[in-house]
C-alpha positions as CSV (number, residue, x, y, z in Angstrom):
1,M,-33.7,-113.7,-7.6
2,N,-34.7,-114.9,-11.1
3,V,-36.9,-117.9,-11.7
4,I,-35.3,-120.2,-14.4
5,G,-37.8,-123.0,-14.4
6,I,-40.7,-124.5,-12.4
7,G,-41.9,-128.1,-12.1
8,V,-44.6,-130.0,-10.4
9,D,-45.4,-133.7,-10.2
10,I,-47.9,-136.0,-8.5
11,V,-47.4,-139.7,-7.9
12,E,-49.8,-142.5,-6.7
13,V,-48.2,-144.0,-3.6
14,A,-49.5,-147.4,-4.6
15,R,-47.4,-147.3,-7.8
16,I,-44.2,-146.7,-5.8
17,E,-45.3,-149.3,-3.2
18,D,-45.8,-151.9,-6.0
19,A,-42.4,-151.2,-7.6
20,I,-40.7,-151.6,-4.2
21,R,-42.6,-154.9,-3.6
22,R,-41.8,-156.2,-7.1
23,F,-38.2,-155.1,-7.6
24,G,-37.0,-154.4,-4.0
25,D,-33.5,-153.1,-3.7
26,R,-32.9,-153.0,-7.4
27,F,-35.7,-150.4,-7.8
28,L,-34.6,-148.5,-4.7
29,K,-30.9,-148.3,-5.7
30,K,-31.8,-147.2,-9.2
31,I,-34.0,-144.3,-8.1
32,F,-32.8,-143.3,-4.6
33,T,-29.5,-142.6,-2.9
34,D,-28.5,-144.4,0.3
35,T,-29.3,-141.2,2.3
36,E,-32.8,-141.0,0.8
37,I,-33.4,-144.7,1.4
38,K,-32.3,-144.4,5.0
39,Y,-34.5,-141.3,5.5
40,C,-37.6,-142.8,3.9
41,N,-37.3,-146.1,5.8
42,T,-37.4,-144.2,9.2
43,G,-40.9,-142.8,8.4
44,K,-44.1,-144.5,9.7
45,V,-45.2,-145.2,6.1
46,A,-42.0,-145.5,4.1
47,C,-43.8,-145.8,0.7
48,Q,-45.4,-142.3,1.2
49,H,-41.9,-140.8,1.7
50,F,-40.5,-142.7,-1.3
51,A,-43.4,-141.4,-3.4
52,G,-42.7,-137.9,-2.2
53,R,-39.0,-138.1,-3.1
54,F,-39.9,-139.6,-6.5
55,A,-42.3,-136.8,-7.3
56,T,-39.7,-134.2,-6.2
57,K,-37.1,-135.7,-8.5
58,E,-39.5,-135.5,-11.4
59,A,-40.4,-131.9,-10.5
60,V,-36.7,-130.9,-10.3
61,Y,-36.0,-132.6,-13.7
62,K,-38.8,-130.5,-15.2
63,T,-37.2,-127.3,-13.8
64,L,-34.0,-128.0,-15.7
65,N,-35.7,-128.3,-19.1
66,V,-33.2,-130.9,-20.4
67,S,-33.6,-133.3,-23.2
68,C,-30.9,-135.8,-22.1
69,V,-31.4,-138.8,-19.9
70,V,-29.9,-138.4,-16.4
71,K,-29.6,-140.9,-13.5
72,W,-32.3,-140.6,-10.9
73,T,-29.6,-140.7,-8.2
74,E,-28.1,-137.5,-9.6
75,I,-31.0,-135.6,-8.1
76,E,-30.9,-136.1,-4.3
77,I,-33.5,-134.9,-1.9
78,R,-32.4,-134.3,1.7
79,N,-33.9,-132.6,4.7
80,S,-32.5,-129.9,6.9
81,E,-32.4,-130.4,10.7
82,Q,-35.7,-128.5,10.8
83,G,-37.2,-131.0,8.3
84,Q,-37.3,-128.7,5.2
85,P,-36.4,-130.6,2.0
86,Y,-33.6,-129.4,-0.2
87,V,-31.9,-130.5,-3.4
88,V,-28.4,-131.8,-3.8
89,L,-27.3,-132.3,-7.5
90,H,-24.6,-134.7,-8.6
91,G,-22.9,-135.7,-11.9
92,K,-24.4,-134.6,-15.2
93,V,-27.3,-132.8,-13.6
94,K,-25.0,-130.7,-11.4
95,K,-23.1,-129.7,-14.6
96,I,-26.3,-128.8,-16.4
97,A,-27.5,-126.6,-13.5
98,K,-24.2,-124.8,-13.5
99,E,-24.3,-124.2,-17.2
100,K,-27.8,-122.7,-16.8
101,N,-26.5,-120.6,-13.9
102,I,-29.0,-122.2,-11.5
103,S,-28.0,-121.2,-8.0
104,N,-30.7,-123.1,-6.1
105,I,-33.7,-125.3,-6.6
106,L,-36.4,-124.8,-4.0
107,V,-38.7,-127.7,-3.4
108,S,-41.9,-128.5,-1.5
109,I,-43.3,-132.0,-0.8
110,S,-46.6,-133.1,0.5
111,H,-48.3,-136.5,0.7
112,I,-51.4,-138.3,1.9
113,K,-52.2,-141.9,2.1
114,T,-52.8,-142.3,-1.7
115,R,-50.7,-139.6,-3.4
116,A,-47.6,-137.5,-3.1
117,V,-47.1,-134.2,-4.8
118,A,-44.0,-132.0,-5.2
119,S,-43.1,-128.6,-6.7
120,A,-39.7,-127.3,-7.6
121,T,-38.5,-123.8,-8.6
122,A,-35.0,-123.3,-10.1
123,V,-33.6,-119.9,-9.4
124,R,-30.6,-117.8,-10.4
125,G,-29.1,-115.3,-8.0
């Protein structure tokens, strides 16, 4: 397994909470897929989960090392039945990953009351 890129990001939960309060569904639909919105809204403190997903999308974007603009919803964070997060790529981002021979992007997410952090590692093979 070869590492192609790594990324990390940290987000203040209050920043995401404020964006949700100010822009509501318009913000949520621009950044998150319906699956992500459903998952985050089932959590005790939804804004922490949204912040974690936001940080993960940023970390994944950094692993790809691209200069073009992509849609936030082209990077989707899901959870396995065991709760482990994993990445599903769509559209332009999926094409970029394929061109770079990226076979998987491993992610880890953690959050506390005030911050969410995520790391991502793009691998080949």
